[in-house]
N, C-alpha and C positions, 0 to 999 in steps of 0.2 A: 549479605556481605556488608562490611562497614566501610564508610568513606575513606578510612585510612589504608585499607587493603589495596593491592595493585589493581588498577582499573582495567576492565576488559575493553579492548578496542572494538567498538561496536560497528555493526553493519546496519544502516538505517534503511528500512524497507519502504519508506514513504517519504521521499525527499525530492523537492523541486528546486534545484540550485538556481542562482541568478542566471537568467537566460532561458529558463524553462518555467512554465507555470500552468496551473489548472484554472485558477480564478483570475478575474480582473483584480488589479490592486485594490480598487474600492471595495470589492467583495471580501477580500482578505482582511482589510481593516475592519469591515463590518463584523465579521465573525470573531476577530480578536477582541473587539469591544464587548461582544456578547459573552465571551468566555472570561472577560475581565483580565486579559493578558496584555502585557507590553510587547510590541513587535520586536523581533530581532533587529539590532542596529544595522546589520548587513542588509536586511531587506529595506529598511528605511533609506539607506544610502545607496542601495543597489550596487553594492561593492563585492566583487568576487573575492579579492584578497581578504577582506574582513570576514566574509563567510567562511573561508578556509581557516582563519584564526579561531572563529567560534567553534567550528567542527573540532579543531585540535584541543580547545579548552574543554570540550565535552567528550573527548576521546572517541570521536566518530571517524573511523578510518575510511569508510566507504558509504556512498549513498546509492540507493536504487531509484533511478528516475522513472517515474510512471505517472501518466496523467489520464484523465477521462478521455473517452473516445471523442472524435470530432462531433461537435454539437453546437447548436445555437441557443441552447437553454440559458435560462436566467443566470447571469453572473459568471458563467463558465467561459474560459478563453484558453482552451488547451493547446499546448505547444505541439507542433508536428513531430512525427517520428524522425523525419530527416534532421530537424534541429537537435533532437535528442541524440541521434547518432553522431552529429558533429561535436557535441559537448563531450560525449564518451571518448571520441577519437582524440580530442585535445587533452583529456585527463583520464587516460585508461586505467590508472591505478587508484582513482578516486571514485569512479562512478561505473555502475552497471545500468544499461539502458533497456527499457521496455518500450515497445511501440504500442500503437493503438489503431483500431480499425473502426469504421462506421459500418455496423453490421446489418444495415438495411438491405444492401445489395449483397446477397450471400455469395454469388459467384465471384464478384469483385473482391469480396473479403477473403475468400480462399486464396485467390491469386496474391493478394497483399500479404498474407501470412508468409508465403514463400519468399517474398521480397524482404520482409522483416528478418526472417531467419538468415537469408543470404547476407544481409547487412551486419550480422553478428549480434543482433539484439537477443536477449535471453528469454523474453516473454512478450505477452501482448495483453493489453487491457481491452475487455469486451464489456461495454456498458449499454445493453439494449434499452434500458429504461430512459435514456436521454437521446436515443437515436431518432432519426427522422421517422422511421416506422417503430412505434413503441411496442416493445415485447417484454415478457418476463424472461429471466435468464435461462429458464428451463424450456423455453419454447422450442419445439422439435424442429422448427425451420432453421434454427441456429446450429443443429447438430453437425452439419458438414464443416462448420468452423471448428468445433471442438475436435472432430475427427482429424482434421488436418493439423491442428495445433499439437495434438497427441503424436501424430506421425512425425512431425518436425522436431519434437522434443521441446516445444515452447511451453513455459509456464503461463497459465491464464490467470489474470487478476480481474476481479470485478468489484466495483465500488458499491457497497450496500450500506446505506444509512439513510436517515430521514432527510438528509440534505440533497440526495440524488434521486432523480425520478420524480414525476409529477404526483405520485400516489405513495402513501405509506407502505402499502403491501408490495411495492417494487423491491424493497430491501429485505424481504423475508429469506433467511438463510436456507429454508427448506428447498428453495429452487437449486441452490448449489449442491445440496444433498442428492437431488435427483440426477443432476449431471454427473456428479462423482460416482454414483451407482452405475450409470450407463457407460462411463469412460474411466475405468479403474486405473488406467495407466496415465491419466492426465492429472497434473498437479494444479489445483485451484486455490488461489489465495483470495480470501475475502478481505478487502480493504474497508476500513471504518468499522470493522467488527460486527456488521449487521445491526448496529445500534439503531433503535432501542431494543431490538430483539437479541439481547446479549445471551440469554440462556439458550435460545434456539441455535445461535451460532456455535456456542460451546457444545451443544448436543450434536450438531451436524459434524463438527470436527472430531468429537469423541467416537462417533460412529464410523467416520470415513477417514482412514489414514492418509488419503490423498488430498485432504482439505487442510489448509493452514489459515490462520486468522491474524490480521494486523489491526488491533483495536485502536491504535493511534491516540488521538486526544481523548477518546472515550474511556481509556484506562488511566491516563496520566493526570487528568484534571478534575477528578472527583465527580464526573457525570453520574447520575443515578444508574446503577448497574455496574459501575467500575469495579466494585468489590467482587462481582462474579468472575470477571476476567482474571483478577489477581488470585482468587481461590483456585480457578482452573489452572493457572500457571504453576501454582504450588503443587498441584496434585495431578489432575487428569491429563492436562495438555502441555506438559513440559517440553514436548518435542514439536508442538504445532502452533504456538503463539510466537509472534515476531514483533520486534521493536520497530516502530515507525514514528518519527517525530512529527510528520506532516508539515515539515518546514516548507514555506514560511508561515503556515497557519498554526503557529505554536509560540510559546514564550521563549525567552533566551535558552539556547541549547544547554549551557552548563546547568541552568536551573532544572531542566528536564532530567538530566542525569542524577541530580540530587533527589528528585522525586522517586526515581527507580531505586536508588540506594535506601530511601526511607522505608521501603517495603521490607527490608532486611531478609531478602531471599537467601536460601542456601547458595553458596558460591557457584556450584555446578548448575543450578537452575538459572541464576542470573546470567551466567555465561551462555546458556542455551538461548535465552530470550534475546540477549543483546547481540549475539554473534553466531553461535554454532548452528542454530536452526536455519538461519538465512544462508549461511555458507553451504549447508547441505542441499538446500533446495536449489540454489543457484549453481551448484557443482563447482564451487570455487576451491 
């Protein structure tokens, strides 16, 4: 699609608006510097009105708020599900909320899933690699959580990249493949694309129709392996790759849209990536 064509109104599947966050501000600035990106002005000023202006300039009509699960790990400072619920209640046409649970206590986690569903949240983040009790995503002790999420119709997201978890193999997408096999009615969204295991994430999603992938910065900013995600988007995974800016851990939002346009995707594929796949998964 050319920049002159009518722009798709995007659904951003990895968005932490002003008032919600995953990282401390210092950690956000650290990773922006490592990616050689300028911060969004709205983040620097902590301005909600300016953030909405930036979203409008990038034709982002809706953001999906999701943060890592509760943790004391390095640099992480995730917002509570209650705070996310309040943001969605104040801006119901602009945001969809996902809660999160600390999966170390399985029984408490199962009860919390019911509370999140009752509060109107559409999904839940389960990040066992940063929990008090460190586990892999496919650890069978977590299966009651996946069973309950499936029963409640909650989408499960998990963050898989080298930035999460104490060990590199915490982010191997094959763990999501195993859970997807055992819970075929559960939708699993891999945030951060499983990077650096890009090909493994693509393979898991190609095999499993109930897995979707949000590559985030790893597709947009020329990380090694970004070309694999773009190739998969053009061909194998048109219905399973989702746009996520990772705001505020991104450059200015209008620049991000221009990056997507530079790929010159067929219009139907660009529309799926930016909007349609997310709307289907969220049942919007």
